[in-house]
N, C-alpha and C positions, 0 to 999 in steps of 0.2 A: 474482474472488471465489473464489479457491481453484481447485483442479482442477475444481470444479463451477461455474465461471463460466457456461458455457452452460446448465447446469441452472437456475441462479438466473434468468438472463434469461428462459428459457422459462417457468418457473413464475410469475415475477413478472408477466410480460405476461399470462399466463393468468388470474392472480388479479385483476389490474386490470380485465380485461374482465368477469370474474364479479362483482367488487365494483361496477362501474358499473351492472350490471343488477340487483344485489340491494339496493343501499343508496342508491338515488337519493332516497329519502324522508328520509334522515338529515340532509343538509345542504340549506339553502335554495338553490333553483335559482339558478344564476348567481353563487354566492358561491365564494370560495376563501380560503385562509389567506394572510395577509400578515405580514411581520416589520417592525415599525416601530422605527426608530432615533430616539431622542429626545436633544435637547441638555439634559441634566439641569441645567446651570447656568442655563438660561433659564426655569426653573420660576417661575411667578408667585407672589408672596408670599402670595397668598390661600390657597394649598395648604400643608398641614402636611407632607406627604410626597409623594414622586414617584408612588407607586402611585395616589393619589387624582387626581393631575394626569393620569396616563395614562388612567384610567377616564373622567374628564371629557372629555378630548380625543376619545376614542372615541365617547362618548355624544353629542357635538356633531354627529357626522355619521351616526350610526346609532342607532335606537331599540331594535334587537334584538341587535346584535353584543355578544359577551362576550369578555373577555380569556381566552386560553388559558394563557399564561405571562407573568409579569413577570420581566424580566432586569435584573440590577444588576452582576454580575461579568463575564459574557461580553460583553455590550453594555449600553447604557442604553436601555431600551425595553420593548416587549411584542410579543406575537403575538396575532392575532385573525382571525376569519373574517368577511368582508364582501364586498360587491359591488365590481366595478372602479370604479364611479362613486363609491362611498363612499370607496374607497382614494384616488382622485384628489382628492377633496374634503379628506380628512384630510391629504394631503401639503402642502396650502396653509395648514394651521393653524400658529399660532406655536409654535416650539420643536421642530417636526418636522424631523429631518435627512433622513430618507429613508423611503420605504414600498416594500418589496421583496416581490414574490410569493414564496411558499414554493417550494422545490425538493425534488424527490425524489432521494435518493441511493441508490446500490446498493453492496452488498458487493463488494469486489475479491477474490473467492475464486478421544534417538535418536542419528542419525549426526551431526547438526549440531555439537554441542560438540567432538567429536573433529576434525571437518573444519576448524573455526575455531581449533583449538589450545587450547581451554579446558581439556580434560581433562589434557593434558600440562603445562600451566602454571597449574594451579589455585592453586598456592601463591602466585602473584603477586597474586591478587585477595584482598581482605580477608575474613576470617572474623569480623571484629569486629562489634560492634553496629551500626556505621555501614552495613554491608551490608544489615542487616535493618531499617534505619530509612528505607528508600526504598520508596515506594508507587507502583506502576504502575497507572494508571487506564486501562481498556480500554472504548471505546465500540463496541458490537457487538450480538450477538444474545442476550447474557446468559451464564449460567454453569450448568454441571451440577455442583453443589457436592459430590456424592458421588464425583466423580472422584478417584482417588488422587493426582492432580497438585496437589490442594489440602490434602493432609495437613499439619498444622502441627507435626509432631514436631521438636523441637529449636529451635523459635523461642521467643523471649522474649515479654514483654508487647507488646501493640500500642503503637506509638510514641505518646508523649504529645501530639504535635502533631496527631494524626489526629482529624478531626471528622466523618468519614463514619459511615454506619449501614447496617444490613440492613433493607430495606423488606419488609414482609409482603405476600403476594399469593397467587395460585393456586399451590398445591403448593410454597410457599416460606415459611419462618419465620425468625425471627431466629437460631434455633439452627443454621441452615445455614451461618452464618458462623463463623469461628474466627480464630486468630492468623495464618493464612495469607491466607484470604479475609476481608479486614477490612471490606469494604463491598460492597453490592449494591443498586442502585436500578434503577427502570424508568420510562420516559417514553413515553406513548402518546397524549397529548391531541391532538397534531398529526395523528397517524396516524388516530385515530378521528374527528376532525373532518372528514377527507376521505373515508375509506372506511367509516365506521360502526363500531359496537361490535365489539371483538375477540370472536371465537367461542371462548370459553374451553373448549369441548369439544375443540378442535383446537389451541389455542395458549394457553400460560400467560400470564395477565395478571399478571406478576410478573418478577423477575429471572431466573427459570428459563429455561434454554436448551433449546428444543425443536428446534433446528436443527443445532447442532454447531459452527457457525462460530466463535461467541464463545468456547466452551470451548477450541477449538483455538488461537485466537490468544492468549488470556490464558495458557494453559499453555505456549505457545511462549515467551512473554516471560518468565514468572517461575514456571513450574510447579515443584513440588517434585521431588526425585529419586525415581524409581520404577524399581525393578529388574524385570526380566522383562517389559518392555513390548514389544508387537508388534501388528501387524494380521494375524491369521490366520497367525502365524509369520513374516511378512515384517518386515524391519527389526528383528529381535529384538535386545534389549539393554537398556541403562539409558536411560530417557527423563528429561530434565531441561530446565527452561527455561534461558534465557540467564542469568538472575539468580535462581537457585533459592532464595536467602534473602530476596529482596525480597517485599514484601506485594502482594496483588492487590486491586483494587477494580473492580467491573464496573458499567457503566452501559448498560442495555439500551435501545437506540434503534432497532433494526432488527426488523421484523416480517415476516410473510408477504408483505405488499404493498410492502415497501421501508422506507427510512429517511428520515424527513421533517425538514427543516431546523429547524423550530420545536422538535422534540424533541431534535435534536442540540445546538442552542444551550442548551436547558434542562439537558442533561446536562453540557455544558462549564461552565455556570454553577455547578452543584452540585459538579463536580470541583474547580473553583477554590476554592470555599468549604470543601470537604472537606480541602484541602491535599495533593492528589496531587503527586508530584515529576515524573512522566513521564505523558504522555497518548499512548495508542496508538490510532490510528484507521485501520482497514483498510476504508475506504469512500470513495466519491467520486461526484461528479456532473459536470455540465458545468463549463467554466471561464468565468470572468468577471472583471471588474476586482475588485480585492481588497475595495473598499468595498461591492460588491454580492454578495460571496461570504460566506455565513453561516459556513462553516468558517474562512475566513480572518479574518473579524471576531472570532469567538469565540476563536480561538487567539491572536490578537494580544494579547488580554487575558491569556490564560494565560501567554504569553511574558513579559509585564510582571511577572507574579508569580513568575518564575523557573522556570516549568515547561517542560521540553523536550517538543515535539510531534513525533511520528513518524507519518507517513501513507504509505499505499501510493501508488505512482505510477500505478497503473491497469493493466488487462489488455488494453489496446487496441492493443498492438504487433503487428507491428513497424513500422507506419507512422510517419512523422514527425509532430510536433506533436500527439501523442496523450496527453500527460500530464494528470493531475489533481493537485490539491493543490500548486501551484507557488509559493505565497507564500514569501518568503525567510525568514520566521520559522518555517516548517515544514520539517522534515527529510523529504525526498521520497525514497522507497526503491523501487528497481526490483528485479527478481528474477534470480537466477542458479541454477545447478545445484549439487548435491553430487557426490561421486565414488561414488555408490551408484546401482544400477539393479536392475530386476526383470525380467530377460529371459524372454521367452516366444517360442519359435521356431515359424514356419510351415514345415512340410515339405510340398512339393508332389509330385504324382505323377510329375513329370519328374526327380525326384531332387535338385532344388534346395532349399536351406534358407535362410530369411530371418529376420533378428532383429527382434523387436518387444518390447513391454513389457506386463505385466499383473500385477494383484494378485488374480487369480481363485484361490479356494480352495474346492474341492468335488470332486464326482465327476469323474474324468478322462474324456476321450473314449475310445471303444473302442480297443483295441489294433490298429487297422487304419485304412487310408486311407478317408476318407469323401468322398462327392460334394461338389464345390465349385461354388457358383453366385454370380454377381454379382447383387446386389439389384435392379439396374436391369432384369435379365432375368426377375425374379420378381414383377412388379407390373404393374398397369394404370394406375398413377398417374404423373404427370410427375415427381414428386419421390420416387418409390419407391426410387431409388438411395440416398437418405438414411435409409432404414429408419424412416420416420415412422410414427406409430401408425396401424394399420389399412391400411397400404399394401402389405404383402406377401401373396402368395397362398399359403395354407398348403400346398396340393397341390404347389407348386413348390419349397418350402423344407424340407418335412418330412424330418428325418433328415440334413440337409445342413449343411455349413459355409457361411455366407453372408458375402460380401464387401460391407460397407457403406461409403459415403462419409461422411466427417466433415462436420459443419456443421448449422446451424439448431437441431436438437433436441439434448438432452444426450447425451453419448457413452454413458453407462450406460443411458439409456433405449433406445438403439438395440439394445443387447443384450437388453433386456427384450422389445422388439418381436419380435426374431428368436425368442426362446424361446417367446413366446406363440403364434407361428405354427407352432411345431413344429420349428424349426431346432435342430441339435445344437450348433452353435458359431458364432462370429463372428470375422472378421478386419476390423478397423476401419482404413481407410486415410485418411491425411491427404490434403488437396487442396492446391492452390497456396497458399491462405491460411495454412496451417500448416507447409508444407514438411517438414523432417525432424525437427521437434521431437516428442518422444515423452513423453506423460504417462500414467502408469499409473492404472488404475481397478480397483476391486473388483467386477468384473462378476458378474452373476447366472447366467451360463453360461460355459463355456470360451471365452475370447476373448482376443485380443491386438491391440495397436495397432501399426501400422507407418507408416513415413514415406511421403511422396508417391512417391518414386522406386520403392521396393519395391512400393507399391500399383499403380503403373502396370505394373510387371513382372508382377505376379500377374494383373492384368486381361488383359494380352496372352496369358498362358498360358491363361486361361479361354476367351478368344475363339478361340484357335487350336487347342485340343485338343478332340477330340470327346467325351472322357470325363474332364474335369478332376477331380482328387481332391486332398485335403489332410488334414493333421492338425496339432495344436498341442501342443507340449511346453513345460512350465513348469519353469523352472530356479531359482526361489526368489530369494534376495537375493545380489547380488554387489557388492563394494566395490572401490575402486581403479580405478574407471572413469576413463579419460582420453580427451580433455582435460577438465579440471575446474578451476575452474568455467567455465561458458560462460553467456552472456546468454540467458535464455529468450526465445523468439520472441514470446510473449504480453506480455512486459514493455513497458510504454509508453515512448515515446522522446521526446527533445527534437527540435528546439529548444523552448524555453519559449514557449508560445502567448500569454502575457500580457506578460511582460517579457523580451525577447530578450537583454538585458544580464545576466540572471541565469541561469547554467548549471544546468539540471536534466535528469535526476534528480541527486540529490546523491551517491548511491552505490547499489550493489546488495548484496544479501544472499541467503542461501539461500531459495528460494521454490518449488522443484520437488520433488514427492514427499516432503513433510515429515511425519514422524510426531509426533503430539501428541494431547492429550486430546480426548474426544468425548462427545457427549450420549447418554444412555441412552434417549432418546425416539425416536431415528431410526436407521435402518441406515446403513452406510458410504456407500451410494450416494445417500441422501436420497430414494429413490423410495418411494412409499407401499406398493408390493408387496414391498419389502425388509424381511423380518421379522428379519433378523440384528441382533444388538446387540453392540457392541464398546466397550471402554474407551478405545481409541486408534484413530485413523484416519490415513490417509496422503492428503493432498490438496495442491494446488498453486495458486499465484497470488501476486501481490504482496501479497495479504492475509496470506500466510505470511512474506514477507520483511520486511514492516513490523514485526511484533512481535519479530523477531530483533533489529532495531536498537533497538527500545524497551527490550528486556531488556539489551542491551549498554550503552545509555545509563544504565540503572539501575545496572549494574555500575560504570561510571565515576563516577557520582554518589556511590555508596557509597565508592569509593576517593578521590574528590576532592570532598568536600561543598561546597567553596567555588567550584567551577567554575560558570560561567554555562551556560545551554543552548547558547549560541553556541560557547563553548569546548569543550563536549562534542562537538558536531557537528563542529567543526573537527578535533578529535583523531581522530575516526572517518574524516573525509574525507582529511586530509593523510597518514595512515598506510595508506590503502587500497591494495590491490594492483592493478596493471594487467596483471600477468602471471599465468598459471595455475601449477599445481603443477609443471609441467615447465619453467617459465621462459619460455614463449612468451606473446605477447600474447593476452589473453583474447579468445576467439572469440565471434562472434555466430552462434548456431545457425541463425538464419533465413537467413543468407547463406553461412555457412561461412568467412567472412573475419574478420579482426581487428575487434573492436568499437571504437566511438569513444566520446568523452566524452558524446555525445548518447544513447548506449545504456547505458553503465555509470557515467556521472557521474565521480566521482573514482576509482572502482574498486570492487573487492570488499572488504568490511570485513575488517579484521585486528585483532581486539580486543586481542590481546596487545601489539601495537605501540602501539595507541591509549592504552593505560594510561600510557605514558611517551612522549608525542609530541615533547617538547623545546620546541616553540613552538606557539602557537595564534593563529588570527585571531579576535579577540574582537569582540563587538558588544553595545551596550546599547540601551535604549529610544530615546535621542536619535539614535542612528545610524539606527534604523528610521524615525523621524520625518523625518530629513533625506532618507532614501531616498524617502519619500512626496512630499516637496517636490520632489525631482529628477524625479518623475513628473508634476509640475505638478498635484497634487491640490489641490482647493479646501479651505478651512478646514472646511466642512461634511463633506466626504468624509473628511478626516483625523479629524474629531470622531467620525464613525461608527465608526472603527477604534479610536482611542485613548481615546475617552470623555472628552475634555477639550478645552478651548479651546486650540488651538494654531494659530498663524499663521506661515507661512513668512516669513523675513526677506527683504524685497524687495531689500535691499542686499547680500545674500549670494548667491554663485553655488553652486548645488547640481548635483552630477553623479553619476549612477549609477556612473560609472567609479571614483569614490572610495569606493564602498560596500565595506566591509571583508569581502567574502565570500571563502571559501577556494578559489575557482575563478575563471576568467576567461572571460567570453563577450564577445568583441571584435567590434564592428561597424566594419569599415573604410569602410562607407557613411557613417558619421558623421565620417570622418577629415578633418583638415586636409591640404592639399596643400603639400608642400615642393618647392622647386626651381622655377625660372622658365623653363628651357629646354624647348621642346616635345620630348616623348619622354623627358625626363630628370626628370620629376616623380614623386613617390611619396606615397602616402597614409600618414598616421601617426596613431596614437591613443595617449594616455597614460592609464595606470591607476595609482592609488596604493593601497598597502596598508600595514597596521601589524601587526607580529608581537609577541606577548607571550611572554616567557620563562617557562615553567612547569617548567623543569628546572634543571640546574646551570649555572654560568657557562661560557661558551664562545664561540667564534667560528664563525659559520655562513657558508659560502661558497655562492654560487649556481651552479647548472648549468642549462642551457637546451637544450631540444630543440624543433625546429620543422620544418615542411615547407619545400620549396623555394619555396613561394608567398609566404612572409612571413618576416620576421626579428624577433627580440626582443632588446632590450637592457635591462639592469637596473642601476639606479643608487641606492645603491652596490651593488657586487657582493659585499660582505662585511659582516656585521653582528656586532658584538661585544656580548655581554651579560655584565654583571658581577654581576648579582643577580637573584633571583626576582621575577617580575611586572614586570620592566623592559620598556619598549616601544621598538621601533625601526621606523622607516618606510622604505619604498623606493618607487621609481617604475619601472614597467615600460612600455617604449615598444615599440609594435607597428607595424611598417612593412611595407607591401605591397611585395613583390618583383615579383609578377606582377599586372598590372592586371585581367586576366580569367582566373583559373585554371580548369582543366578541371572541378574539383569546386567546388560551391557553398560548401562548408565545408572548412576545413583545420584540423588539430589539432596541438597541441604540449604542452609541459609545462615548468613552472618548479619546480626543487627546491632547497631549502636543506639543507645538511648540515654537521654539526660532526664527522663521522667516526663518530658513534654513532647519531644520529637522521637520518632523511630526512623532510623536511617538503615534501610534493609538492602541486602544484596543477595541474589540467588546464587546457588552453587550447583554446577553440573559436573560430575566426575565420571570419567571414562577410564577404562583399563587398557585401551589400545594405544 
């Protein structure tokens, strides 16, 4: 959830505890919210419309429960609060497909256009009306409409297909919308049913963003061009969204206590009805089977309507199986870095200098060395090393620079704790969990963040010197930092925890230290004691990388209005880069080694190449239904996703290996064994794919790279296209060379090229 991921976790947990103690009287004891999927085609003839049937079904098991939302676009069904016993009884009623408990989701929380090549190649992207006829819908914390990122200068009338509106609420009127911000809605029934009424003295019950996250994500995706943008002079320049001529529609679903699935579904419902072209969702919860996942269910319906869905992969990296939002109709986006940094150096009394990062802007430290102390030596608390609230002894830290360990509480709050105790400055050191990844913060006192290795070195100095001293120097903004991009340590990783045969994430995009619009209701740290107000803020997370891809998808939709969501995703994936600006394999900052397809997916987005990909791997609704059949979903489970009666053909053989995805996740554990001689057998798996020509006629030849542990053959090895939209298929055969390789997974790549285009697909092979 941006750079402030740990801040959100801390405050959300704190709020939940508070809410539980303050609002127990709001909801009936023992009740919770459920989302009920209905088989609309099974509605008894006695009912004139489905809403009356839903109400009757609910009343048949509960005399007090009331419907929160009725859904018709995202799913067929409704949400309501009831006891577990009532929910179990309801599940046995006729026409009920499933009854699922509501889940709480969390947010996954300038230089970017230049880094991606958009500034230098702007002439390649359309300035015609088609570019401004794309609407990006953003589900988040709302919008600060006064931000210059929503100025509508130069935009024509709102597209005629648009059906959205500006909803009125606390500190928000219809006049807050314009030709740029074409829609703003808010959804709070699910939230309030669980946590009680919104305190409107602290939070706007309206589309207004009191948090900053939603303004940041929507302006990243499609913010207008703003000159002279910066955060306290850092990252100064022209800020613009990825699709600056696209329209923005915001759907506020996230509040102080989190984002609730009944509200998220209601927002998707409205976004579909409003006719958005792209849905951007920088939030996530736990992972579960697609028919049990509210986001997966709602976005399946959006996909059916031709809407591209872009979601953040999550900030739970660098561990494996840490992804969120892995349904194949969702574009799952991880985070990489830019070539920009904000250096702040620690100078020690022994003459050694160490590099860190900071966005501090304020009074500098005195022009002399100051005493340096480790927080663990300035506390009586067992967790005092973390600079938790109230743990530092003021007499021991007054006037000193304090070294704090990262973890548990927000990074910016640690600085506030040091300042409150009388400390003069802070050095924040990573621990093993964060390694060498550096994320800059707009601290409230002079402070810098350093990597784990540097932190250990500084600790050794403190422990070995009888009078340790230090100071901090701030160097502003530097560009051209190499290597770049690298995969952020926090970015969630594969393998796919739900369907191992679908490689996720799909790609990475800029997500570290991103400058974009901000709310005027909160300071850049998000802390209550931060009285500073800014128009732009710099934060990090897959929350930031997701809207980059959402905006780039809008750019491609404007250039190619007839492309399907799958074609747009394919163009972004098959043209993505797996090497950095110096031509070396993209690095994983958490290991310092080359990243893999489980880290970066197809690679780092390259929008200029994606505009003209040559070939795409396309998919339609029938392909996704066949995919569900390959997963052995029941008719009811498919109905819950597709909202229609669909039965898999028992005479047909369905295989996930034939699903036309632009990447390959190969399980040799599913393989057939070839060869009869002992010691001379090998495992082999076949995958089929179909490519569609979206460029000029030509012949594409295949090239293959693989490790020593497996080999790949492609038949045919050349594909000739004579006209646009022509389709050609091929079979890729994967064969194990080693029966038990040293690594659990091995990686490779299939590329098709006509000499002008390179259509690349990553390969991840496992032996399980």
